C-alpha positions as CSV (number, residue, x, y, z in Angstrom):
1,M,0.0,0.0,0.0
2,I,1.2,3.5,-0.8
3,I,0.5,5.8,2.1
4,P,-0.8,9.1,0.7
5,K,0.6,12.5,1.5
6,K,-2.9,13.9,2.4
7,V,-6.3,12.3,3.3
8,K,-9.7,13.7,3.9
9,I,-11.3,12.5,7.1
10,G,-14.9,13.8,7.5
11,A,-14.8,17.5,6.5
12,L,-11.1,18.0,7.2
13,W,-7.9,17.3,5.2
14,Y,-5.0,15.9,7.2
15,D,-1.4,16.1,6.0
16,I,0.6,12.9,6.5
17,G,4.3,13.2,7.4
18,F,7.1,10.8,8.3
19,I,9.2,11.5,11.4
20,A,12.6,9.8,12.1
21,D,11.7,8.8,15.6
22,L,8.5,9.4,17.5
23,P,8.8,9.0,21.3
24,D,6.7,6.2,22.7
25,A,4.6,5.6,19.5
26,E,4.8,4.5,15.9
27,A,2.4,7.2,14.9
28,S,0.7,10.4,16.2
29,L,-2.3,12.5,15.3
30,S,-2.5,16.3,15.8
31,H,-6.1,17.6,15.5
32,N,-4.9,21.2,15.9
33,Q,-2.4,21.0,13.1
34,L,-4.4,18.5,11.0
35,K,-1.4,16.3,10.7
36,L,-0.9,12.5,11.0
37,Y,2.7,11.5,11.7
38,I,4.2,8.1,11.1
39,E,7.5,6.9,12.2
40,E,9.7,6.5,9.1
41,I,12.0,3.9,10.6
42,A,9.1,1.5,11.1
43,K,8.8,-1.4,8.6
44,Q,6.2,-0.9,5.8
45,G,3.6,-3.1,7.4
46,A,3.9,-1.3,10.7
47,Q,3.6,2.0,8.9
48,E,0.4,0.9,7.2
49,L,-1.2,-0.3,10.4
50,S,-0.2,2.9,12.1
51,F,-1.8,4.9,9.3
52,W,-5.1,3.0,9.6
53,H,-5.0,3.3,13.4
54,E,-4.6,7.1,13.3
55,V,-7.2,7.5,10.5
56,L,-9.6,5.7,12.8
57,H,-8.6,8.0,15.7
58,A,-9.4,11.0,13.6
59,G,-12.8,9.6,12.6
60,N,-13.7,8.4,16.2
61,G,-11.6,9.8,19.0
62,E,-13.8,8.2,21.6
63,M,-13.0,4.6,20.7
64,A,-10.8,2.6,23.1
65,E,-7.2,2.0,22.0
66,E,-7.6,-1.8,21.9
67,N,-10.6,-1.5,19.7
68,L,-8.8,0.9,17.4
69,D,-5.9,-1.6,17.2
70,W,-8.2,-4.5,16.4
71,L,-10.1,-2.5,13.8
72,A,-6.9,-1.2,12.1
73,H,-5.6,-4.8,11.9
74,F,-8.9,-6.0,10.5
75,L,-9.3,-3.2,8.0
76,H,-5.7,-3.5,6.8
77,A,-5.9,-7.3,6.4
78,F,-9.3,-7.2,4.7
79,L,-8.2,-4.5,2.1
80,N,-4.9,-6.3,1.4
81,E,-6.2,-9.8,1.2
82,N,-9.0,-8.7,-1.2
83,K,-6.5,-6.7,-3.3
84,L,-8.4,-3.5,-2.7
85,L,-5.2,-1.5,-2.0
86,K,-2.8,-0.3,-4.6
């Protein structure tokens, strides 16, 4: 999967950036700056899961972390296994 440079989540556009080393996380979301950060040293699969996790955070900030993790893994696997990602 190619992680885009920008995504629209709801009514807002979020820029996606890669950071060399995020403390205590593989990704981070800033609602104030409308930015989604992914750790660039992570392996491709981990970056993709982090992307989906943070997209889900942006769409539903109230969901528990373990539910977001499960849903991100499910969504990523479903889209990959059904060849719905480019």
